[in-house]
C-alpha positions, 0 to 999 in steps of 0.5 A: 246118356241123354234121355232126349230123343235124337233127331234123325241125321238125314232130317238134321242135315236137311234142316241145316242145309235148307233152313228156309224150309222151316222159316217159311212154314208158318204152322211149323214155326208156330209149333216150335214157338209153342214148344219153346214156351213150354220149356220156359215154364208158366212163370216166364213171359216171352215178350218176343213170342208175344210180339211175333203173335201180334205181327202175325195177326197184323200180317193176316189182317193186311193180307185180308185187306189186300185181297179185299182191295184186289177183289173190289178193283176187279169188280169195279173193272168188270162193272165198268166194262159191262156198262160200256158194252151196254152203252155201245149196244144201246147206241147201235140201232138207227130206228127208235123202235129198235132202240127201245126193243134192244133195251129189254133184249141185248142191253138187259142181257149185258147188264144181267138184269131181268127187266128194263122199262122206260116210263115217260110222263105225258098228258096224253093216254097210252092208247097210241098204237106205237106205244102199244107196240112197245108195251113190253119196254115202254109205258106212259104215265101221268105228270108227277108219277115219276117223282111219286114212284121214287119217293113213295109219297114221302118228303125226301130228296130226289136223286138221279139214281135210286137203288132199292130192294122190293117185296115185289115190283110195281105192276104199272111198270113191270106188268105181269113180271112184277111179282118176280122183281126183288130189287131195282135201279131207278134212273131219273131222266132229264130230256131238256127244257120244256119236256116232262121227265122220264124214268129208266128202271132196271129190275132184277129177281135177285134181291141183292143185285141192287142195294142202297149200299152200292155205288151209283157212278156207273149207273149215273153215267149210263143215265147221262148217255141214255138221256142224250140219246133220247133227246136226239130221238125226241127232237 
């Protein structure tokens, strides 16, 4: 009489009739392979088992890559839709003050940022009543301020879009909310020949909302649309 335990007849019939149930169960197959290696002894190298382990490792890596690619694709699509919605909302107003107020309102909400500020360089002061009425969105700075703000006084190339993390925001731009700003996107604006530049700043309390490692294509597109809208208002 054999000392090996006999498998239950019902279970045996189930396995014979549906072998795919075992083959598709990764944990069960690994247990069978491990049991087979034990019966072979420690002096025998099972090349087939090693090959299967390597194939399983490669399959796991491929699945991880596949999930990462899909996640990135969904994120890019969501970001594109978000920017498109913000642009459409930005272009709705027919008056300049409404256009600017909406930047800090619904446009900021669509972009999921905590602050949107427009900085315009000018040789005039910001005592103009119109500027004061828009003080929660608009600020006026002396010529050269924007380049200095973007570079921090360093000799570095200027980019259209600058993403960075902060210890706190600049009070000249964010006002009373500066202490809460932990990351920002700075969009340098070209209003055309003969006009001083502008700067559109988006600030977030989340330090990871804007980081230098992120792509800037969508924000560059947003800046291009904003520039063209501003040129019409300024003309």
